[in-house]
C-alpha positions as CSV (number, residue, x, y, z in Angstrom):
1,M,149.4,128.4,126.3
2,A,147.7,131.7,126.0
3,T,150.5,133.0,123.8
4,W,150.3,130.0,121.6
5,L,146.5,130.4,121.2
6,A,147.0,134.1,120.4
7,D,149.6,133.3,117.8
8,T,147.4,130.6,116.3
9,K,144.4,133.0,116.0
10,K,146.7,135.6,114.5
11,W,148.0,133.1,111.9
12,I,144.5,132.0,111.0
13,K,143.4,135.5,110.4
14,S,146.5,136.2,108.3
15,R,146.4,135.9,104.5
16,K,148.8,133.0,104.5
17,G,146.9,131.1,107.2
18,Q,143.6,131.5,105.3
19,Q,145.2,130.2,102.1
20,V,146.5,127.2,103.9
21,L,143.1,126.5,105.5
22,I,141.3,126.9,102.1
23,C,143.8,124.5,100.4
24,V,143.4,121.9,103.3
25,A,139.6,122.2,103.2
26,F,139.4,121.8,99.4
27,T,141.7,118.7,99.7
28,V,140.2,117.0,102.8
29,I,136.5,117.5,102.1
30,P,136.6,115.9,98.6
31,L,138.7,113.0,99.8
32,F,136.4,112.4,102.7
33,L,133.3,112.4,100.4
34,L,135.1,110.1,98.0
35,F,135.9,107.7,100.8
36,L,132.4,107.9,102.3
37,F,130.5,107.4,99.0
38,T,132.9,105.4,96.9
39,Y,135.6,103.4,98.7
40,L,133.6,102.6,101.9
41,P,130.6,101.2,99.9
42,F,133.0,99.3,97.6
43,G,134.7,97.7,100.7
44,Q,131.3,96.7,102.0
45,M,130.4,95.2,98.6
46,V,133.6,93.1,98.6
47,K,132.7,92.0,102.1
48,F,129.2,91.0,101.1
49,S,130.6,88.9,98.2
50,F,131.8,86.3,100.7
51,Y,128.4,85.9,102.3
52,K,125.0,84.3,101.5
53,M,122.5,87.0,102.4
54,K,119.6,89.2,101.4
55,Y,119.2,92.9,101.9
56,S,117.0,92.3,104.9
57,T,119.2,89.6,106.5
58,P,120.4,90.6,110.0
59,V,124.1,90.8,110.5
60,D,124.2,87.9,112.9
61,K,122.3,85.6,110.5
62,R,124.5,86.2,107.4
63,V,126.2,82.9,106.3
64,F,129.9,83.1,105.4
65,V,130.4,81.0,102.2
66,G,134.0,82.1,101.3
67,W,134.7,81.8,97.6
68,K,131.5,80.0,96.7
69,N,129.8,83.1,95.2
70,Y,132.8,83.7,92.9
71,I,132.8,80.1,91.8
72,D,129.1,80.4,91.0
73,V,129.7,83.4,88.9
74,F,131.9,81.3,86.5
75,N,129.7,78.2,86.7
76,R,126.2,79.7,86.2
77,K,125.4,80.3,82.5
78,D,123.2,83.3,83.3
79,C,126.1,85.1,85.1
80,F,129.5,84.9,83.4
81,G,127.8,83.7,80.2
82,A,126.1,87.1,79.9
83,L,129.5,88.7,79.2
84,K,129.3,87.1,75.7
85,L,126.8,89.8,74.8
86,S,129.5,92.4,75.4
87,V,131.1,91.2,72.2
88,Y,128.2,92.8,70.3
89,Y,128.7,96.1,72.1
90,C,132.5,96.0,71.7
91,I,132.1,95.6,67.9
92,G,129.6,98.5,68.0
93,A,132.1,100.6,70.0
94,I,134.8,100.0,67.4
95,I,132.5,101.0,64.5
96,Q,131.4,104.0,66.5
97,L,135.0,105.2,67.2
98,V,136.1,104.7,63.5
99,L,133.1,106.7,62.2
100,S,133.5,109.4,64.8
101,L,137.2,109.7,64.1
102,Y,136.7,109.8,60.4
103,L,134.0,112.5,60.6
104,A,136.0,114.5,63.2
105,T,139.0,114.5,60.8
106,V,136.7,115.8,57.9
107,L,135.1,118.4,60.1
108,S,138.5,119.6,61.4
109,F,139.0,121.2,58.0
110,K,136.7,124.0,56.9
111,V,133.3,122.5,55.9
112,K,130.0,124.3,55.3
113,G,127.5,123.7,58.1
114,E,130.0,122.0,60.3
115,N,128.7,123.6,63.5
116,L,125.2,122.6,62.8
117,F,126.3,119.0,62.0
118,K,128.3,118.9,65.2
119,G,125.3,120.0,67.2
120,L,123.0,117.5,65.6
121,M,125.4,114.6,66.2
122,F,126.1,115.7,69.8
123,F,122.4,116.2,70.8
124,P,121.6,112.5,71.4
125,Y,124.3,112.3,74.2
126,L,122.4,115.1,76.0
127,I,119.2,113.0,76.2
128,S,118.6,110.7,79.2
129,G,119.4,107.1,78.6
130,I,116.0,106.1,79.9
131,A,114.3,108.4,77.4
132,I,116.4,107.1,74.6
133,G,115.4,103.5,75.6
134,F,111.7,104.4,75.4
135,I,112.2,106.2,72.1
136,F,113.9,103.2,70.4
137,K,111.5,100.7,72.0
138,F,108.7,102.5,70.0
139,F,111.0,102.8,67.0
140,Y,111.7,99.0,66.8
141,T,108.1,97.9,67.6
142,R,106.6,95.7,64.9
143,G,104.7,97.8,62.3
144,F,105.9,101.2,63.7
145,V,108.6,103.7,62.7
146,L,111.4,101.5,61.4
147,D,109.1,99.0,59.7
148,T,107.1,101.9,58.2
149,I,110.3,103.4,56.7
150,L,111.4,100.1,55.2
151,Q,107.9,99.5,53.8
152,G,108.2,102.9,52.2
153,L,111.3,101.7,50.4
154,G,109.4,98.7,49.0
155,I,110.2,96.0,51.6
156,S,107.2,94.0,52.7
157,L,106.4,93.7,56.4
158,D,106.3,89.9,56.3
159,S,110.0,89.8,55.2
160,L,111.1,92.0,58.0
161,P,112.3,90.4,61.3
162,Y,111.0,91.2,64.8
163,W,113.8,93.7,65.7
164,L,113.4,93.1,69.5
165,K,112.4,89.4,69.5
166,D,114.5,87.7,66.8
167,Q,117.7,86.7,68.5
168,K,119.6,87.0,65.2
169,V,119.1,90.8,65.1
170,N,117.8,92.0,68.5
171,N,121.3,92.5,70.1
172,W,122.5,94.4,67.0
173,S,119.4,96.6,67.3
174,L,120.3,97.5,70.8
175,V,124.0,98.1,69.8
176,A,122.8,100.5,67.1
177,T,120.9,102.4,69.8
178,S,124.1,102.7,71.8
179,V,126.1,103.8,68.8
180,W,123.6,106.5,68.0
181,R,123.7,107.9,71.5
182,Y,127.5,108.0,72.1
183,F,128.7,108.7,68.5
184,G,128.4,112.4,68.8
185,Q,130.3,112.6,72.1
186,N,133.3,110.8,70.7
187,M,133.2,112.9,67.6
188,V,133.2,116.2,69.5
189,L,136.1,115.0,71.6
190,F,138.1,114.0,68.5
191,V,137.3,117.4,66.8
192,G,138.6,119.3,69.9
193,A,141.8,117.3,70.0
194,I,142.4,117.6,66.2
195,M,141.8,121.4,66.3
196,S,144.6,121.7,68.9
197,V,147.2,120.4,66.4
198,D,149.6,123.1,65.3
199,A,148.7,124.1,61.7
200,E,152.3,124.6,60.8
201,L,152.8,120.8,61.1
202,Y,150.5,120.4,58.1
203,E,152.6,122.9,56.2
204,A,155.8,120.9,57.1
205,A,154.1,117.7,55.9
206,Q,153.0,119.4,52.6
207,L,156.6,120.3,51.9
208,D,157.3,116.5,52.0
209,G,154.5,115.9,49.6
210,A,152.2,114.2,52.1
211,N,148.6,113.7,51.1
212,R,145.6,113.9,53.4
213,F,145.8,110.3,54.6
214,Q,149.5,110.6,55.3
215,Q,148.8,113.8,57.3
216,F,146.2,111.9,59.3
217,R,148.5,109.0,59.9
218,H,151.7,110.8,60.7
219,I,150.4,114.1,62.3
220,I,146.8,113.9,63.5
221,L,146.8,110.4,64.9
222,P,150.1,110.7,66.9
223,S,149.0,114.2,68.1
224,I,145.7,113.0,69.5
225,K,146.9,109.6,70.8
226,T,145.9,110.5,74.4
227,I,142.3,111.2,73.4
228,V,142.2,108.1,71.1
229,T,143.4,105.9,74.0
230,L,140.9,107.5,76.4
231,N,137.9,107.1,74.1
232,V,138.8,103.5,73.3
233,I,139.2,102.6,77.0
234,L,135.9,104.3,77.9
235,S,134.0,102.7,75.0
236,I,135.3,99.2,75.7
237,T,134.6,99.4,79.5
238,G,131.2,100.9,78.7
239,S,130.5,97.9,76.4
240,L,131.3,95.5,79.3
241,S,128.8,97.4,81.6
242,A,126.0,98.0,79.1
243,F,122.7,98.4,81.0
244,E,120.3,101.1,80.0
245,Q,119.4,100.0,76.5
246,P,118.7,96.3,77.2
247,Y,117.0,97.0,80.5
248,V,114.6,99.7,79.2
249,I,114.0,98.4,75.7
250,T,113.7,94.6,76.2
251,D,114.1,94.1,80.0
252,G,116.7,91.5,79.1
253,A,114.3,89.2,77.4
254,N,114.9,87.1,74.3
255,G,118.7,86.7,74.9
256,T,119.4,90.4,75.4
257,G,120.2,90.3,79.1
258,T,123.7,91.8,79.5
259,Y,125.9,91.2,82.5
260,F,124.6,94.3,84.3
261,V,120.9,93.3,83.6
262,V,121.5,89.8,85.0
263,M,123.3,91.3,88.0
264,N,120.4,93.7,88.7
265,E,117.9,90.8,88.5
266,I,120.0,88.6,90.9
267,A,120.4,91.5,93.4
268,H,116.9,93.0,93.4
269,T,114.6,90.2,92.2
270,S,116.2,87.1,93.6
271,Q,117.7,89.0,96.5
272,K,121.0,87.2,96.2
273,V,123.1,90.1,97.4
274,G,126.3,88.1,97.9
275,L,126.3,86.6,94.4
276,A,125.5,90.0,92.8
277,S,128.4,91.6,94.8
278,A,130.8,88.8,93.6
279,M,129.6,89.5,90.0
280,A,130.4,93.2,90.4
281,V,133.9,92.5,91.8
282,V,134.6,90.1,88.9
283,L,133.5,92.7,86.4
284,L,135.7,95.3,88.0
285,L,138.7,93.0,87.7
286,I,137.9,92.3,84.1
287,I,137.7,96.0,83.3
288,F,141.0,96.6,85.1
289,G,142.6,93.9,83.0
290,C,141.1,95.2,79.7
291,T,142.3,98.8,80.6
292,I,145.9,97.6,81.2
293,L,145.9,95.5,78.0
294,Q,144.5,98.5,76.0
295,K,147.2,100.8,77.4
296,L,149.9,98.3,76.4
297,F,148.4,97.9,73.0
298,F,148.3,101.7,72.3
299,K,151.8,102.1,73.7
300,Y,153.0,99.6,71.1
301,I,150.9,101.2,68.3
302,F,152.2,104.7,69.0
303,R,155.8,103.6,69.7
304,D,157.0,105.7,66.7
305,A,154.7,108.7,67.4
306,E,157.3,110.7,69.4
307,S,160.0,110.4,66.7
308,E,157.5,111.5,64.1
309,E,156.4,114.5,66.2
310,E,160.1,115.4,66.7
311,S,160.7,115.2,62.9
312,Y,157.8,117.5,62.1
313,A,158.6,119.8,64.9
314,A,162.1,120.2,63.4
315,K,160.6,120.9,60.0
316,K,158.3,123.4,61.6
317,A,161.2,125.1,63.3
318,R,163.1,125.3,60.0
319,I,160.0,126.8,58.3
320,K,159.8,129.5,61.0
321,A,163.5,130.2,60.7
322,E,163.2,130.6,56.9
323,K,160.2,132.9,57.2
324,A,162.1,135.0,59.8
325,A,165.1,135.2,57.5
326,A,163.0,136.1,54.5
327,K,161.3,138.9,56.6
328,A,164.6,140.2,57.8
329,N,166.0,140.3,54.2
330,K,162.9,142.1,53.0
331,Q,163.2,144.7,55.7
332,K,166.9,145.2,54.8
333,T,166.0,145.6,51.2
334,M,163.3,148.2,52.0
335,A,165.8,150.1,54.3
336,K,168.4,150.3,51.5
337,N,165.8,151.6,49.0
C-alpha cells in the first residue's frame, strides 16, 4: 500500500501525470457545471410541467395533473396562439439575412470605407437589448422621433398610424427593431466566411466567363454554406423565442405579446408554474423540429455544392500547374541567355 501511494504521488508530480490531471479537470468541471446549471434545471422544469403548482407551493401539496398542462397549451388562445406572432419575426429574419448576405458580398470586395461601414452596422448588436427597447419605445412614441422625421418629409401627423398601438403595424415596428439590432452581426459573420474563400477560385471562374452573380451562386454560396445554415437556424429559432423587444417596448399590449411574453406573464404574474413549464417544453420541441427541417432543407439546396467545389478546385489546380510551368520555362530561357 505504501509503495502504491508513493508511486501515485510520483506519477502525480511527473509531467505526464500533471497533463492527465489538467485534461481531466478541464473536462470534468465544465461538464459538472453544465449538468448543474443546465440539464438539472431542465429536468426539474419537465417535472414541474406535470403538476399544478405555484413557486411557493410546498412539495407535498403539488397536484399531479399529468398531460393537462400540455393540453391547455394547445387549447388556450393566449398560449399556443401567441406563436402566430413568430411569423412576423420569421419574415423579418429572412429579410435581415438576405440584406446582410448581399451587403457582405459587396463588402468582401474592395470598397471605400468598408471598415467604417462594418463597424456602424455591427454596433447595435453590442448594445443591451433592454437599452434598445427603451430607445425604440421613445423612437416610436406618437409625435416623437419617427413622426418628426416623416413630418419633415411632408407627411401630416394625422395620416400617420400609432406605431405601437395600431395592430396593423405595431408588430412590424417591433420586427424592424429586431432586424436593426441583429443585422450587423449576421453581416460580419458572412463577411468573415466570404473572406476565407480562396481567391484563385474566382480566377478559375473568370476563365469560364462567370459574372459576379454566377461567382456568388457557384463559389461564394457553396463555400459558406455552413455559416448560411447556422445563421438561418439561429435567426429562425430566435424568431420563435422573441422576448426583449415586445416585453420592453409594449409589454405585450395591443396584440404584441409573443410566446415568451405570455409564458413570462403566466409564470410570474399568474403563478401557474406548471403551465409555463409545459409551454417551455413545447417550444423546445418546436425549435428542435424546425432545426431538423432546416438542416434537411439546406442539405437539399446545397446537394450540388460539393461537385461544384471539386470542379473549381480542379480548375484552380490546373491554373497553378500552368503558372508553375510558365515560371519554369521562363527560368530555363533566362538560364540559356
